[in-house]
C-alpha positions as CSV (number, residue, x, y, z in Angstrom):
1,X,0.0,0.0,0.0
2,X,1.3,3.4,-1.0
3,X,0.9,6.0,1.7
4,X,1.3,9.6,1.1
5,X,4.8,9.8,2.5
6,X,6.1,6.5,1.0
7,X,8.9,6.4,-1.6
8,X,6.4,4.7,-4.0
9,X,4.0,7.6,-3.8
10,X,6.8,10.1,-4.4
11,X,7.9,8.1,-7.5
12,X,4.4,7.8,-8.8
13,X,3.9,11.6,-8.3
14,X,7.2,12.3,-10.1
15,X,6.2,10.0,-13.0
16,X,2.8,11.6,-13.4
17,X,4.4,15.1,-13.3
18,X,6.9,14.1,-16.0
19,X,4.1,12.6,-18.2
20,X,2.1,15.8,-17.8
21,X,5.1,18.0,-18.7
22,X,5.8,15.9,-21.8
23,X,2.1,16.1,-22.9
24,X,2.3,19.9,-22.5
25,X,5.6,20.2,-24.4
26,X,4.7,18.1,-27.4
27,X,1.9,19.4,-29.7
28,X,-0.6,16.8,-30.6
29,X,-1.2,16.1,-34.3
30,X,-4.7,17.6,-34.2
31,X,-3.2,20.8,-32.8
32,X,-0.5,21.3,-35.4
33,X,-0.8,24.8,-36.7
34,X,1.0,28.1,-37.4
35,X,0.8,30.7,-34.7
36,X,-0.4,34.1,-36.0
37,X,0.9,35.8,-32.8
38,X,4.4,34.6,-33.7
39,X,4.1,35.6,-37.3
40,X,3.0,39.0,-36.0
41,X,6.1,39.1,-33.8
42,X,8.3,38.2,-36.7
43,X,6.8,41.2,-38.6
44,X,7.3,43.6,-35.7
45,X,10.9,42.5,-35.0
46,X,11.7,42.8,-38.7
47,X,10.3,46.3,-38.8
48,X,12.1,47.4,-35.6
49,X,15.5,45.9,-36.4
50,X,16.4,48.5,-39.0
51,X,13.9,51.3,-38.4
52,X,12.8,53.5,-41.3
53,X,14.0,52.7,-44.8
54,X,17.1,54.8,-45.3
55,X,16.7,57.5,-48.0
56,X,20.2,56.8,-49.3
57,X,19.0,53.3,-50.3
58,X,16.1,54.5,-52.5
59,X,18.3,54.1,-55.6
60,X,18.8,50.4,-54.8
61,X,15.0,49.6,-54.7
62,X,14.2,47.0,-57.4
63,X,10.8,45.8,-58.6
64,X,10.1,42.4,-57.2
65,X,6.7,40.9,-57.7
66,X,5.2,39.9,-54.3
67,X,4.0,36.3,-54.2
68,X,0.5,37.2,-53.1
69,X,-1.1,34.5,-55.2
70,X,0.7,31.9,-53.1
71,X,-1.4,33.0,-50.1
72,X,-4.8,33.1,-51.8
73,X,-7.4,30.7,-50.5
74,X,-9.1,28.1,-52.6
75,X,-12.3,28.7,-50.8
76,X,-12.1,26.0,-48.2
77,X,-12.3,26.9,-44.5
78,X,-9.0,25.2,-43.7
79,X,-6.7,25.8,-46.6
80,X,-3.7,23.5,-46.3
81,X,-2.1,25.1,-49.4
82,X,-2.1,28.5,-47.8
83,X,-0.7,27.1,-44.5
84,X,2.1,25.3,-46.3
85,X,2.9,28.5,-48.3
86,X,3.2,30.5,-45.1
87,X,5.4,27.7,-43.6
88,X,7.6,27.7,-46.7
89,X,7.9,31.5,-46.4
90,X,9.2,31.2,-42.9
91,X,11.7,28.5,-43.8
92,X,12.9,30.7,-46.7
93,X,13.3,33.7,-44.4
94,X,15.3,31.6,-42.0
95,X,17.6,30.6,-44.9
96,X,18.1,34.2,-46.1
97,X,19.0,35.3,-42.6
98,X,21.2,32.3,-41.9
99,X,24.4,33.8,-43.4
100,X,25.1,36.4,-40.7
101,X,25.8,39.3,-43.1
102,X,23.0,41.6,-41.9
103,X,24.0,45.3,-41.5
104,X,25.9,46.2,-38.4
105,X,23.6,49.3,-38.2
106,X,20.7,47.0,-37.3
107,X,19.9,46.3,-33.7
108,X,21.8,43.0,-33.0
109,X,19.5,42.0,-30.1
110,X,16.4,42.5,-32.3
111,X,18.0,40.5,-35.2
112,X,18.7,37.7,-32.8
113,X,15.2,37.7,-31.4
114,X,13.8,37.8,-34.9
115,X,15.9,34.7,-35.9
116,X,14.9,32.9,-32.8
117,X,11.1,33.5,-33.3
118,X,11.3,32.5,-37.0
119,X,13.1,29.3,-35.9
120,X,10.7,28.6,-33.1
121,X,7.7,29.0,-35.5
122,X,9.3,26.6,-38.0
123,X,10.2,24.0,-35.3
124,X,6.8,24.1,-33.6
125,X,4.9,23.9,-36.9
126,X,7.1,21.5,-38.9
127,X,4.1,19.0,-39.1
128,X,2.5,21.5,-41.5
129,X,5.1,20.7,-44.1
130,X,4.5,17.0,-43.8
131,X,0.8,17.2,-44.5
132,X,-0.4,15.9,-47.8
133,X,0.2,18.6,-50.5
134,X,-2.7,20.1,-52.2
135,X,-2.9,20.1,-56.0
136,X,-2.2,23.8,-56.1
137,X,0.8,23.7,-53.8
138,X,3.2,23.1,-56.7
139,X,2.2,26.5,-58.2
140,X,2.4,28.2,-54.7
141,X,5.9,26.7,-54.2
142,X,7.1,27.9,-57.6
143,X,5.9,31.5,-56.9
144,X,7.6,31.5,-53.6
145,X,10.8,30.0,-55.1
146,X,11.0,32.7,-57.7
147,X,10.4,35.4,-55.1
148,X,13.0,34.2,-52.6
149,X,15.5,33.5,-55.5
150,X,15.1,37.1,-56.5
151,X,15.7,38.4,-53.0
152,X,18.8,36.2,-52.7
153,X,20.0,37.6,-56.1
154,X,19.6,41.2,-54.8
155,X,21.8,40.4,-51.8
156,X,24.5,38.6,-54.0
157,X,24.5,41.2,-56.8
158,X,24.9,44.0,-54.3
159,X,27.4,42.0,-52.2
160,X,25.3,41.9,-49.1
161,X,25.5,45.6,-48.7
162,X,23.4,47.4,-46.1
163,X,21.1,48.8,-48.8
164,X,20.6,45.4,-50.3
165,X,19.5,44.1,-46.9
166,X,17.2,47.1,-46.5
167,X,15.6,46.2,-49.9
168,X,15.1,42.6,-48.7
169,X,13.7,43.7,-45.4
170,X,11.3,46.1,-47.1
171,X,10.1,43.3,-49.4
172,X,9.7,40.8,-46.5
173,X,7.7,43.3,-44.4
174,X,5.2,43.7,-47.3
175,X,4.9,40.0,-47.7
176,X,4.4,39.3,-44.0
177,X,1.9,42.2,-43.8
178,X,0.0,40.6,-46.7
179,X,0.0,37.2,-44.9
180,X,-1.2,38.7,-41.6
181,X,-3.9,40.8,-43.2
182,X,-5.2,38.2,-45.7
183,X,-4.8,34.6,-44.4
184,X,-5.9,34.6,-40.8
185,X,-9.4,33.4,-41.8
186,X,-8.0,30.3,-43.5
187,X,-5.6,29.1,-40.9
188,X,-5.9,27.8,-37.3
189,X,-4.1,30.6,-35.6
190,X,-4.8,33.7,-33.5
191,X,-8.5,34.6,-33.8
192,X,-8.0,38.3,-33.0
193,X,-7.6,40.1,-36.3
194,X,-5.4,43.1,-36.4
195,X,-4.5,45.0,-39.6
196,X,-0.8,45.5,-40.1
197,X,0.2,48.8,-41.8
């Protein structure tokens, strides 16, 4: 018989506590989703890390077609294609910022927080990428691939200059703003809707 103070009761309590912690830490398959709040934080950190677009970089602005069609709903309540497109966007952002060549004028702590939040969102939502692809995801992926290839080309052509990064940051802000303002109704994430300007 296990009494309250017995070693068996203590072990049982510790085991139950450990199981409870594991259940809390691991998302269940039915709860796999992107977190709108974190996407909003990514947008806010990206905006704050460099401040206003520098006037001296206006000559470096290039026309890059935003991949808005990649985030358009196909009319279903839960659009897996949109969700995968947003996830693909986050992984591409992570890849762009993975080379540690961002301008020294940007706030280093904010850049680090940005990278951590992007990675956290990717890690916590990786089950999104393993879901069965929708028929239209191939087109969505192609649009996103062209967009991110163009951003990477801007950085390489301008030798990762501060202005090249500002152009990339400006583009990503617009894309994230579009995602936040136009996809919340199609994804299982934060229900409170807020327009990003």
